[in-house]
N, C-alpha and C positions, 0 to 999 in steps of 0.2 A: 734396652730395646731400641731406644732412639738412635744409638750409635750404629746399629745395623742398617738403618734407613738414611743415614747422613754421611755417606762416604766423603772423605776429604775435609770434614768439619771436626774441630775438636769437641769432644763430649766430656762433660764433667758429671759423674754420677754422685748424687747425694741421697743415701738411703735414709728413709724417714721412719721414725718410731711410731707406727700407726696401728699396730695389732698386738696380739698376744705374744708374738716372738720378739718384741722390742726392737724391731728393725733389722734383726739378724738375717732374716730371709731376704730382705732387700739388699743388704750388704753382700751376701753370697751371690745374688744374681748379677751384681755389678762386677765383682772381682773375678767371676768365672766366665767372662765373655770369651768366646773362642778366639784363637789366633787370627790375626788380621782385622780384629775389631777393637782398636785401642780405646780405652776409657780411663780417664783420671777418676779415682775414687776418693771421696772425702769421708770423714767420720759420720757416724749416724747423727742426724740432725745438724750437720756441719755446713749449713748454707752460707754462713758468714765467711768461713774459710774458702768455700767455693767461689764466692764473689771476689775475694782478694786474689785467689789463684787466677781467675779469669782476667782480672784487671792487670796482673803482672804480665800477661801475654800481649797486652796492648801497649806499645811503646809510649804513647801519649800519657798513659796513666801510671806507668811504672814508678816514676819519681814520687808521685803522690802516695802510692802504697808504701814505698820505702819510708817516707816521712811519717806516715801513720804508724808503721811498725816501730820506728825509732821512738816516737812519742809514747806509744804503749809500753815499750820496754822501760823508758824513763819513769813513767807513772808507777809501774810495778816496783822498780828499785826505790822510788821515793816512799811508797807504802811500806816496803820492807825496812827501810831505814827508820821509819817512825814506829815500828813494831806493829805491823798490820794485824787488825782484828776484824772479824766478820761484822 
């Protein structure tokens, strides 16, 4: 809904899991915006990815996000090499 009232501004929709429909209703309302009302849609409860996506749009933060992603990938690869256990 915010996208309709914010022409010219990028809008990132983050559906929240707050009711019996587990966020599916919020997800559908975001992805079914009418033509002319662009909205980037993240996963249900995907606020962390929304923040990273927004930061990537700001040139001053892009390198920091790329560094974060590279470090996260290295951490996953290190855990896999050790035989990751929960």
